[in-house]
VOBA-1610 file (N, C-alpha, C; in pm, whole numbers, padded with zeros to 5 digits, always signed):
BEGIN
Unk-02601+02922-03874Unk-02632+02812-03782Unk-02539+02813-03662Unk-02410+02832-03689Unk-02312+02833-03581Unk-02333+02951-03487Unk-02370+03067-03543Unk-02396+03182-03458Unk-02519+03159-03369Unk-02623+03096-03426Unk-02742+03064-03347Unk-02708+02966-03235Unk-02627+02864-03268Unk-02588+02767-03166Unk-02502+02833-03058Unk-02415+02924-03099Unk-02332+02993-03001Unk-02414+03078-02905Unk-02519+03145-02958Unk-02604+03226-02870Unk-02677+03138-02769Unk-02728+03024-02814Unk-02797+02935-02722Unk-02702+02878-02616Unk-02580+02848-02655Unk-02483+02798-02558Unk-02448+02904-02455Unk-02430+03029-02502Unk-02401+03137-02407Unk-02517+03160-02312Unk-02640+03154-02364Unk-02756+03170-02277Unk-02766+03056-02176Unk-02736+02934-02220Unk-02738+02821-02128Unk-02632+02832-02021Unk-02514+02878-02058Unk-02408+02896-01959Unk-02446+03002-01857Unk-02501+03114-01905Unk-02542+03219-01811Unk-02651+03173-01716Unk-02752+03104-01769Unk-02859+03054-01682Unk-02810+02950-01584Unk-02723+02861-01630Unk-02669+02759-01539Unk-02584+02820-01429Unk-02502+02921-01464Unk-02419+02987-01363Unk-02505+03059-01259Unk-02613+03124-01305Unk-02703+03191-01210Unk-02771+03089-01118Unk-02815+02976-01174Unk-02878+02874-01091Unk-02782+02815-00990Unk-02658+02789-01032Unk-02558+02735-00938Unk-02529+02835-00827Unk-02521+02964-00861Unk-02493+03065-00759Unk-02605+03070-00654Unk-02732+03067-00701Unk-02844+03069-00606Unk-02845+02944-00519Unk-02821+02828-00582Unk-02821+02701-00507Unk-02709+02699-00405Unk-02590+02746-00444Unk-02477+02745-00352Unk-02500+02837-00234Unk-02556+02955-00259Unk-02583+03048-00149Unk-02682+02988-00050Unk-02789+02928-00101Unk-02888+02867-00012Unk-02829+02751+00068Unk-02750+02667+00003Unk-02696+02550+00071Unk-02591+02588+00174Unk-02509+02691+00144Unk-02407+02733+00240Unk-02472+02791+00365Unk-02579+02868+00349Unk-02650+02921+00465Unk-02713+02808+00545Unk-02765+02707+00476Unk-02832+02595+00544Unk-02733+02511+00624Unk-02612+02491+00571Unk-02518+02401+00635Unk-02406+02472+00710Unk-02414+02602+00729Unk-02308+02675+00796Unk-02292+02631+00942Unk-02404+02608+01011Unk-02396+02568+01151Unk-02328+02433+01167Unk-02352+02339+01074Unk-02289+02208+01082Unk-02138+02218+01065Unk-02091+02303+00970Unk-01948+02320+00951Unk-01884+02383+01075Unk-01952+02480+01136Unk-01897+02544+01255Unk-01883+02445+01369Unk-01984+02360+01390Unk-01976+02260+01495Unk-01863+02161+01470Unk-01844+02121+01345Unk-01737+02028+01312Unk-01600+02088+01341Unk-01580+02215+01304Unk-01452+02279+01331Unk-01426+02291+01481Unk-01529+02321+01558Unk-01511+02330+01703Unk-01474+02195+01762Unk-01534+02087+01714Unk-01500+01955+01764Unk-01356+01918+01729Unk-01310+01952+01609Unk-01173+01922+01570Unk-01073+02001+01654Unk-01105+02126+01684Unk-01015+02205+01768Unk-01004+02147+01909Unk-01118+02099+01962Unk-01112+02039+02096Unk-01032+01910+02095Unk-01046+01829+01989Unk-00972+01703+01982Unk-00823+01728+01968Unk-00786+01825+01882Unk-00645+01850+01855Unk-00582+01943+01956Unk-00661+02004+02041Unk-00606+02088+02147Unk-00544+02216+02099Unk-00608+02285+02008Unk-00553+02410+01958Unk-00657+02487+01880Unk-00612+02597+01817Unk-00702+02681+01740Unk-00696+02646+01593Unk-00697+02750+01511Unk-00697+02727+01366Unk-00567+02663+01320Unk-00456+02696+01386Unk-00328+02638+01345Unk-00324+02488+01367Unk-00398+02440+01465Unk-00398+02296+01492Unk-00471+02218+01386Unk-00571+02277+01326Unk-00649+02207+01223Unk-00598+02237+01083Unk-00489+02312+01071Unk-00441+02349+00938Unk-00395+02229+00858Unk-00322+02137+00921Unk-00268+02024+00848Unk-00357+01903+00846Unk-00475+01908+00908Unk-00560+01790+00914Unk-00619+01760+00778Unk-00663+01859+00707Unk-00719+01838+00574Unk-00704+01965+00494Unk-00690+01951+00365Unk-00674+02066+00277Unk-00806+02129+00242Unk-00913+02051+00248Unk-01045+02104+00214Unk-01144+02054+00317Unk-01235+02140+00361Unk-01337+02097+00454Unk-01432+01998+00388Unk-01469+02022+00264Unk-01561+01935+00191Unk-01491+01891+00064Unk-01435+01770+00060Unk-01359+01729-00058Unk-01444+01712-00182Unk-01576+01693-00168Unk-01661+01671-00284Unk-01730+01799-00329Unk-01798+01867-00239Unk-01868+01990-00276Unk-01911+02062-00150Unk-01922+02193-00159Unk-01977+02271-00050Unk-02130+02270-00051Unk-02189+02224-00158Unk-02334+02209-00167Unk-02373+02074-00109Unk-02458+02075-00008Unk-02489+01952+00064Unk-02555+01848-00026Unk-02651+01887-00106Unk-02719+01792-00192Unk-02626+01738-00300Unk-02545+01825-00357Unk-02451+01780-00459Unk-02344+01690-00398Unk-02305+01720-00275Unk-02205+01638-00208Unk-02256+01495-00187Unk-02381+01481-00150Unk-02439+01348-00132Unk-02446+01272-00264Unk-02478+01343-00371Unk-02487+01277-00501Unk-02349+01233-00551Unk-02248+01317-00531Unk-02113+01285-00578Unk-02053+01171-00498Unk-02079+01168-00367Unk-02018+01067-00279Unk-02062+00925-00313Unk-02169+00909-00391Unk-02216+00776-00426Unk-02127+00708-00529Unk-02043+00783-00601Unk-01956+00727-00703Unk-01817+00706-00643Unk-01766+00585-00655Unk-01636+00552-00596Unk-01521+00626-00665Unk-01536+00656-00794Unk-01428+00723-00866Unk-01406+00864-00813Unk-01507+00924-00752Unk-01492+01059-00700Unk-01396+01065-00581Unk-01386+00956-00506Unk-01290+00955-00396Unk-01147+00958-00448Unk-01122+00888-00559Unk-00989+00893-00621Unk-00960+01033-00676Unk-01062+01097-00730Unk-01044+01232-00781Unk-01018+01330-00667Unk-01084+01312-00554Unk-01058+01397-00438Unk-00916+01376-00386Unk-00868+01252-00387Unk-00730+01224-00347Unk-00631+01289-00443Unk-00663+01287-00571Unk-00577+01350-00672Unk-00565+01500-00646Unk-00675+01566-00618Unk-00671+01710-00589Unk-00596+01737-00458Unk-00612+01648-00362Unk-00542+01664-00235Unk-00392+01648-00253Unk-00350+01554-00336Unk-00208+01534-00362Unk-00148+01655-00434Unk-00227+01722-00515Unk-00180+01843-00584Unk-00173+01964-00492Unk-00223+01950-00369Unk-00223+02064-00277Unk-00326+02169-00312Unk-00431+02128-00385Unk-00533+02222-00426Unk-00646+02226-00324Unk-00698+02343-00300Unk-00815+02359-00214Unk-00946+02348-00293Unk-00936+02319-00418Unk-01054+02302-00502Unk-01118+02166-00472Unk-01251+02164-00458Unk-01319+02038-00435Unk-01356+01973-00568Unk-01415+01854-00561Unk-01441+01776-00681Unk-01542+01845-00773Unk-01647+01900-00715Unk-01748+01966-00798Unk-01692+02087-00870Unk-01611+02167-00802Unk-01549+02282-00867Unk-01452+02239-00977Unk-01381+02130-00951Unk-01286+02080-01051Unk-01360+02031-01176Unk-01468+01956-01158Unk-01546+01911-01273Unk-01612+02028-01345Unk-01653+02130-01269Unk-01710+02249-01332Unk-01606+02322-01415Unk-01481+02324-01368Unk-01373+02386-01445Unk-01350+02311-01576Unk-01358+02178-01573Unk-01347+02100-01697Unk-01459+02136-01794Unk-01582+02141-01743Unk-01694+02172-01830Unk-01687+02312-01888Unk-01649+02409-01806Unk-01639+02547-01855Unk-01528+02561-01959Unk-01415+02493-01935Unk-01305+02501-02032Unk-01345+02440-02166Unk-01409+02322-02160Unk-01452+02259-02284Unk-01556+02343-02356Unk-01651+02398-02283Unk-01756+02479-02344Unk-01701+02608-02403Unk-01604+02669-02333Unk-01542+02791-02386Unk-01469+02764-02516Unk-01395+02652-02522Unk-01326+02617-02645Unk-01422+02590-02760Unk-01534+02524-02730Unk-01633+02496-02834Unk-01698+02625-02885Unk-01735+02715-02794Unk-01802+02839-02835Unk-01709+02926-02918Unk-01583+02938-02875Unk-01488+03022-02948Unk-01463+02967-03087Unk-01444+02834-03098Unk-01418+02775-03230Unk-01540+02784-03321Unk-01661+02773-03264Unk-01781+02789-03347Unk-01797+02933-03395Unk-01768+03028-03309Unk-01780+03169-03350Unk-01676+03206-03455Unk-01558+03141-03449Unk-01457+03167-03551Unk-01501+03113-03687Unk-01580+03004-03683Unk-01627+02946-03807Unk-01550+02824-03852Unk-01481+02757-03760Unk-01407+02637-03795Unk-01503+02521-03822Unk-01458+02418-03895Unk-01542+02300-03918Unk-01580+02230-03787Unk-01688+02154-03793Unk-01739+02090-03672Unk-01637+01994-03612Unk-01565+01920-03698Unk-01467+01825-03648Unk-01357+01895-03569Unk-01308+02007-03621Unk-01205+02082-03549Unk-01262+02143-03421Unk-01387+02186-03425Unk-01449+02245-03306Unk-01454+02144-03191Unk-01492+02019-03223Unk-01496+01917-03119Unk-01356+01880-03072Unk-01259+01884-03163Unk-01121+01861-03121Unk-01072+01969-03027Unk-01106+02094-03057Unk-01069+02205-02968Unk-01141+02191-02833Unk-01267+02147-02836Unk-01340+02129-02711Unk-01273+02023-02623Unk-01231+01913-02682Unk-01163+01809-02604Unk-01030+01860-02550Unk-00956+01933-02635Unk-00825+01982-02591Unk-00838+02083-02476Unk-00929+02177-02490Unk-00947+02276-02383Unk-01010+02213-02258Unk-01091+02108-02276Unk-01147+02040-02160Unk-01043+01967-02078Unk-00931+01930-02139Unk-00824+01861-02066Unk-00728+01958-01996Unk-00742+02087-02020Unk-00648+02183-01960Unk-00649+02180-01808Unk-00764+02177-01737Unk-00759+02170-01590Unk-00685+02048-01539Unk-00703+01933-01605Unk-00632+01812-01561Unk-00482+01827-01582Unk-00441+01884-01695Unk-00298+01902-01721Unk-00236+01997-01620Unk-00307+02106-01589Unk-00255+02200-01490Unk-00246+02137-01352Unk-00347+02060-01313Unk-00346+01995-01182Unk-00239+01886-01177Unk-00220+01815-01287Unk-00116+01712-01291Unk+00022+01773-01277Unk+00045+01887-01343Unk+00173+01956-01329Unk+00193+02007-01187Unk+00088+02058-01126Unk+00097+02104-00988Unk+00125+01989-00892Unk+00062+01875-00917Unk+00085+01757-00833Unk+00230+01708-00846Unk+00281+01701-00969Unk+00420+01658-00989Unk+00518+01755-00926Unk+00491+01885-00935Unk+00580+01984-00874Unk+00578+01972-00722Unk+00461+01947-00664Unk+00452+01931-00519Unk+00523+01806-00472Unk+00508+01697-00544Unk+00580+01575-00509Unk+00731+01596-00517Unk+00775+01669-00619Unk+00918+01694-00633Unk+00970+01781-00519Unk+00892+01879-00477Unk+00933+01963-00364Unk+00940+01883-00234Unk+00844+01793-00214Unk+00846+01709-00094Unk+00968+01618-00095Unk+01001+01562-00211Unk+01118+01476-00221Unk+01246+01554-00193Unk+01254+01678-00239Unk+01371+01761-00211Unk+01382+01796-00064Unk+01270+01816+00004Unk+01273+01856+00144Unk+01286+01738+00239Unk+01257+01617+00191Unk+01259+01501+00279Unk+01395+01474+00342Unk+01509+01483+00269Unk+01638+01461+00337Unk+01662+01554+00455Unk+01625+01681+00443Unk+01641+01773+00556Unk+01550+01733+00672Unk+01429+01687+00640Unk+01339+01643+00746Unk+01393+01520+00818Unk+01447+01426+00741Unk+01505+01306+00802Unk+01625+01341+00887Unk+01707+01436+00842Unk+01823+01477+00920Unk+01782+01542+01052Unk+01678+01626+01048Unk+01630+01688+01172Unk+01577+01583+01270Unk+01505+01483+01220Unk+01454+01379+01309Unk+01567+01295+01367Unk+01669+01266+01286Unk+01784+01191+01338Unk+01857+01270+01446Unk+01873+01399+01427Unk+01937+01482+01529Unk+01856+01486+01658Unk+01722+01491+01643Unk+01637+01492+01761Unk+01647+01360+01837Unk+01657+01248+01766Unk+01670+01118+01832Unk+01804+01106+01904Unk+01910+01159+01843Unk+02040+01155+01911Unk+02043+01244+02034Unk+01963+01348+02033Unk+01956+01437+02149Unk+01872+01380+02263Unk+01815+01263+02244Unk+01736+01200+02349Unk+01588+01223+02337Unk+01543+01287+02231Unk+01400+01310+02211Unk+01336+01192+02140Unk+01207+01188+02140Unk+01135+01081+02075Unk+01099+01115+01932Unk+01036+01018+01865Unk+00996+01039+01725Unk+00891+01148+01714Unk+00799+01156+01810Unk+00696+01259+01805Unk+00757+01399+01812Unk+00857+01414+01898Unk+00924+01544+01907Unk+00998+01577+01778Unk+01060+01476+01715Unk+01127+01500+01588Unk+01030+01542+01478Unk+00913+01479+01476Unk+00812+01519+01378Unk+00762+01660+01403Unk+00748+01696+01529Unk+00707+01834+01562Unk+00811+01936+01518Unk+00940+01900+01530Unk+01046+01991+01486Unk+01039+02011+01336Unk+01017+01902+01262Unk+01004+01913+01117Unk+00885+02000+01079Unk+00773+01981+01149Unk+00652+02057+01117Unk+00665+02204+01150Unk+00757+02239+01239Unk+00772+02380+01278Unk+00889+02449+01210Unk+00989+02374+01163Unk+01109+02435+01109Unk+01111+02442+00957Unk+01061+02340+00891Unk+01070+02335+00745Unk+00951+02404+00680Unk+00969+02455+00557Unk+00857+02524+00488Unk+00763+02424+00423Unk+00657+02479+00365Unk+00562+02397+00290Unk+00628+02349+00161Unk+00586+02234+00107Unk+00467+02157+00143Unk+00489+02050+00249Unk+00615+02023+00284Unk+00637+01913+00379Unk+00590+01952+00519Unk+00585+02081+00549Unk+00532+02124+00679Unk+00384+02085+00690Unk+00308+02109+00586Unk+00166+02074+00590Unk+00145+01924+00608Unk+00224+01842+00538Unk+00207+01698+00546Unk+00246+01645+00684Unk+00353+01695+00742Unk+00394+01646+00873Unk+00304+01701+00984Unk+00252+01821+00965Unk+00153+01872+01060Unk+00028+01786+01056Unk-00013+01749+00938Unk-00130+01660+00927Unk-00099+01522+00986Unk+00024+01474+00968Unk+00063+01347+01027Unk+00050+01350+01179Unk+00097+01458+01242Unk+00087+01469+01387Unk-00058+01482+01431Unk-00136+01559+01359Unk-00277+01577+01395Unk-00355+01446+01382Unk-00326+01370+01277Unk-00395+01242+01261Unk-00352+01141+01367Unk-00226+01148+01410Unk-00183+01058+01518Unk-00257+01089+01648Unk-00286+01218+01672Unk-00365+01252+01790Unk-00512+01215+01771Unk-00561+01232+01649Unk-00702+01204+01624Unk-00731+01055+01634Unk-00644+00972+01576Unk-00666+00827+01579Unk-00598+00759+01697Unk-00518+00834+01773Unk-00444+00779+01887Unk-00356+00661+01844Unk-00303+00666+01723Unk-00221+00558+01671Unk-00129+00615+01563Unk+00001+00620+01593Unk+00097+00674+01499Unk+00111+00585+01376Unk+00098+00454+01392Unk+00111+00365+01277Unk-00001+00388+01176Unk-00122+00414+01224Unk-00231+00445+01133Unk-00207+00577+01060Unk-00153+00676+01131Unk-00122+00804+01066Unk-00012+00787+00963Unk+00089+00705+00991Unk+00195+00680+00893Unk+00141+00605+00771Unk+00050+00513+00793Unk-00010+00441+00680Unk-00088+00536+00590Unk-00162+00627+00649Unk-00238+00724+00571Unk-00144+00819+00498Unk-00030+00852+00559Unk+00069+00937+00492Unk+00124+00867+00368Unk+00156+00737+00379Unk+00208+00663+00265Unk+00104+00650+00154Unk-00023+00637+00189Unk-00128+00629+00088Unk-00154+00765+00024Unk-00143+00870+00103Unk-00170+01004+00051Unk-00059+01053-00041Unk+00065+01011-00014Unk+00180+01054-00094Unk+00247+00929-00153Unk+00209+00888-00274Unk+00269+00768-00335Unk+00410+00795-00388Unk+00498+00836-00299Unk+00638+00863-00331Unk+00721+00753-00266Unk+00809+00686-00341Unk+00886+00576-00282Unk+00962+00614-00156Unk+01021+00732-00154Unk+01098+00773-00036Unk+01007+00795+00085Unk+00890+00854+00062Unk+00795+00873+00172Unk+00745+00738+00223Unk+00716+00646+00133Unk+00670+00514+00175Unk+00777+00439+00251Unk+00904+00454+00210Unk+01014+00391+00284Unk+01028+00451+00423Unk+01014+00583+00433Unk+01021+00646+00565Unk+00905+00602+00654Unk+00784+00595+00598Unk+00669+00554+00677Unk+00684+00411+00726Unk+00734+00321+00640Unk+00755+00182+00682Unk+00861+00173+00791Unk+00969+00250+00778Unk+01075+00247+00879Unk+01026+00302+01012Unk+00951+00413+01007Unk+00900+00471+01132Unk+00799+00378+01199Unk+00712+00313+01120Unk+00616+00220+01179Unk+00687+00100+01241Unk+00792+00051+01176Unk+00869-00061+01232Unk+00939-00020+01361Unk+00991+00102+01364Unk+01056+00151+01486Unk+00956+00164+01601Unk+00836+00210+01572Unk+00734+00222+01676Unk+00694+00086+01732Unk+00710-00018+01651Unk+00664-00150+01694Unk+00774-00229+01765Unk+00897-00229+01710Unk+01003-00314+01765Unk+01118-00235+01825Unk+01124-00103+01800Unk+01234-00023+01852Unk+01360-00040+01768Unk+01476-00014+01828Unk+01603-00024+01757Unk+01668+00112+01740Unk+01786+00108+01673Unk+01864+00230+01650Unk+01805+00301+01528Unk+01703+00379+01551Unk+01634+00446+01441Unk+01714+00563+01385Unk+01803+00622+01465Unk+01881+00736+01417Unk+01975+00695+01304Unk+02044+00580+01320Unk+02133+00534+01213Unk+02055+00494+01089Unk+01934+00440+01107Unk+01851+00407+00993Unk+01810+00532+00917Unk+01781+00639+00991Unk+01744+00765+00926Unk+01863+00824+00851Unk+01984+00810+00906Unk+02103+00859+00835Unk+02123+00786+00703Unk+02105+00656+00704Unk+02118+00580+00580Unk+02008+00617+00481Unk+01888+00638+00532Unk+01778+00679+00445Unk+01804+00816+00383Unk+01860+00906+00460Unk+01893+01039+00406Unk+01994+01029+00293Unk+02099+00950+00312Unk+02199+00934+00207Unk+02139+00871+00082Unk+02051+00775+00100Unk+01988+00710-00015Unk+01902+00809-00094Unk+01825+00890-00024Unk+01738+00986-00092Unk+01820+01091-00167Unk+01926+01139-00103Unk+02010+01240-00170Unk+02078+01182-00293Unk+02126+01058-00285Unk+02191+00997-00402Unk+02090+00975-00515Unk+01970+00932-00481Unk+01867+00912-00584Unk+01832+01043-00653Unk+01818+01148-00575Unk+01780+01276-00634Unk+01894+01335-00716Unk+02018+01314-00674Unk+02131+01360-00753Unk+02138+01287-00887Unk+02115+01155-00885Unk+02113+01079-01009Unk+02000+01125-01100Unk+01884+01156-01041Unk+01771+01203-01119Unk+01803+01336-01187Unk+01868+01426-01116Unk+01904+01555-01176Unk+02007+01538-01288Unk+02100+01448-01270Unk+02199+01424-01375Unk+02133+01369-01502Unk+02040+01276-01485Unk+01969+01222-01601Unk+01884+01328-01669Unk+01821+01416-01591Unk+01742+01524-01651Unk+01830+01619-01732Unk+01952+01644-01681Unk+02044+01731-01754Unk+02092+01665-01883Unk+02117+01533-01878Unk+02165+01464-01996Unk+02057+01450-02103Unk+01933+01445-02063Unk+01823+01429-02160Unk+01755+01561-02194Unk+01812+01674-02154Unk+01749+01803-02182Unk+01740+01830-02332Unk+01848+01800-02405Unk+01847+01823-02549Unk+01744+01734-02618Unk+01736+01607-02576Unk+01640+01515-02635Unk+01497+01557-02606Unk+01471+01607-02486Unk+01337+01652-02453Unk+01298+01774-02534Unk+01392+01865-02556Unk+01363+01981-02640Unk+01335+01939-02783Unk+01412+01843-02835Unk+01387+01793-02970Unk+01251+01726-02979Unk+01212+01655-02874Unk+01081+01592-02873Unk+00968+01693-02876Unk+00982+01800-02797Unk+00879+01904-02800Unk+00869+01970-02938Unk+00985+01995-03001Unk+00983+02058-03133Unk+00919+01966-03237Unk+00958+01838-03234Unk+00901+01742-03330Unk+00752+01720-03306Unk+00710+01726-03180Unk+00568+01708-03152Unk+00484+01828-03189Unk+00540+01948-03175Unk+00463+02069-03203Unk+00469+02111-03349Unk+00572+02065-03422Unk+00589+02111-03560Unk+00472+02074-03650Unk+00421+01950-03651Unk+00305+01921-03739Unk+00182+02002-03703Unk+00159+02025-03574Unk+00042+02105-03535Unk+00055+02249-03581Unk+00172+02307-03562Unk+00192+02447-03601Unk+00180+02463-03753Unk+00242+02371-03827Unk+00235+02380-03973Unk+00092+02358-04022Unk+00020+02262-03961Unk-00117+02236-04001Unk-00209+02355-03975Unk-00196+02417-03859Unk-00280+02534-03828Unk-00246+02650-03920Unk-00115+02670-03949Unk-00076+02780-04037Unk-00131+02761-04178Unk-00122+02640-04231Unk-00176+02614-04364Unk-00328+02628-04367Unk-00393+02587-04259Unk-00539+02599-04255Unk-00582+02745-04253Unk-00509+02829-04181Unk-00543+02972-04176Unk-00511+03042-04307Unk-00406+02996-04378Unk-00369+03061-04503Unk-00457+03018-04620Unk-00493+02889-04624Unk-00572+02837-04735Unk-00661+02726-04683Unk-00787+02760-04650Unk-00877+02661-04592Unk-00921+02556-04693Unk-00926+02593-04821Unk-00969+02496-04923Unk-00868+02382-04938Unk-00745+02404-04893Unk-00644+02299-04902Unk-00682+02179-04816Unk-00752+02202-04705Unk-00793+02095-04614Unk-00939+02054-04636Unk-01002+02107-04738Unk-01144+02080-04756Unk-01172+01932-04777Unk-01084+01861-04847Unk-01104+01721-04875Unk-01094+01636-04749Unk-01021+01683-04649Unk-01006+01606-04525Unk-01135+01606-04443Unk-01221+01705-04463Unk-01344+01714-04385Unk-01468+01670-04463Unk-01458+01667-04595Unk-01575+01631-04676Unk-01570+01487-04725Unk-01452+01439-04760Unk-01438+01303-04812Unk-01419+01205-04695Unk-01490+01092-04693Unk-01474+00995-04584Unk-01331+00944-04570Unk-01264+00920-04682Unk-01125+00874-04675Unk-01035+00981-04613Unk-01058+01106-04648Unk-00980+01214-04588Unk-01003+01225-04438Unk-01128+01205-04395Unk-01156+01210-04251Unk-01085+01098-04177Unk-01086+00977-04234Unk-01016+00865-04170Unk-00865+00890-04165Unk-00810+00945-04272Unk-00667+00977-04272Unk-00634+01084-04169Unk-00724+01182-04152Unk-00700+01286-04053Unk-00697+01228-03912Unk-00794+01141-03879Unk-00794+01078-03747Unk-00674+00988-03728Unk-00632+00917-03834Unk-00512+00834-03824Unk-00388+00919-03797Unk-00379+01035-03862Unk-00265+01124-03839Unk-00264+01176-03695Unk-00381+01210-03643Unk-00390+01257-03505Unk-00348+01147-03408Unk-00395+01024-03432Unk-00360+00912-03344Unk-00209+00884-03349Unk-00150+00883-03467Unk-00006+00860-03478Unk+00074+00973-03412Unk+00024+01095-03423Unk+00091+01207-03358Unk+00091+01190-03206Unk-00022+01151-03151Unk-00032+01131-03006Unk+00059+01017-02961Unk+00059+00906-03035Unk+00144+00792-02998Unk+00292+00830-03006Unk+00331+00898-03112Unk+00471+00939-03126Unk+00515+01034-03016Unk+00428+01128-02982Unk+00463+01220-02875Unk+00474+01147-02741Unk+00385+01048-02717Unk+00392+00972-02593Unk+00519+00890-02584Unk+00562+00829-02696Unk+00685+00749-02696Unk+00807+00838-02668Unk+00812+00954-02733Unk+00924+01045-02710Unk+00926+01094-02565Unk+00808+01119-02509Unk+00801+01167-02370Unk+00853+01061-02273Unk+00812+00935-02293Unk+00857+00829-02203Unk+01006+00801-02217Unk+01061+00817-02337Unk+01203+00791-02358Unk+01291+00900-02297Unk+01242+01022-02293Unk+01324+01134-02247Unk+01290+01180-02105Unk+01202+01108-02035Unk+01167+01144-01897Unk+01185+01021-01809Unk+01303+01004-01751Unk+01329+00885-01667Unk+01246+00888-01540Unk+01210+00768-01495Unk+01132+00754-01373Unk+01205+00659-01278Unk+01188+00686-01150Unk+01249+00603-01047Unk+01140+00535-00968Unk+01157+00408-00943Unk+01063+00331-00864Unk+01134+00268-00745
//
């Protein structure tokens, strides 16, 4: 039965992939002229070539490159949050590709577990676990990008403060940051400058920067810069104080991470040990777990053990990973 189901799933995946490929090719040819016209308009507005539009957006179509699918996805409000999540991770993947990656990962885990011959309950557990892999990878990429931006922000603030002391304006300081510092902060500040030209309002561009990057230090910088644009004042000294605050916060964060390194390692070991032992016993003697899948009480105990394992791992993770607000 499982082999028959696996063959049908493989055939469905192959047919669906072929249909998506044909649909995507047709839609890209149909909408190519519209994308070209849009890029030309953006270049004229920003006054440059491809480099000028590099920081404006990470993806031309945040939902899908397929026009019909893009219209269908845009009707759901949750998809805009998902597009923002991918943008914060610095991924060029659009929403449809990201959801397709979830579906393919879950389906691959289900097919492999069925072909191995595992029980149905374990197969669905493997499907859920493999289906979450794209989200976990994107979440790790997003956290790493935020951490890199936080590390680069003190240098960016110092460059802007030096530019203000030299008699230059805030726009010139932002341009220096966008040209001197590496990615990812170069991309964000380039987009900030491009959006200020596009909307003709630096305060609106700063507001969008604070919404796009929910980092306390970035939000503090955006609020300070917007206040300076409105009322003026000695912005260079404010930037110096902001730089010292960011550096002290990040130094404290690193010290706490070093102090909790042993606890985090113990948490990972304690969290992985029941899973490793359970899988090893199941592979060595499958009849040992037979009662957990056939008896209703055993099934309830198995789900209770999984729930307690997840809760315990979450508690250990929160205790050993300090957060700053």
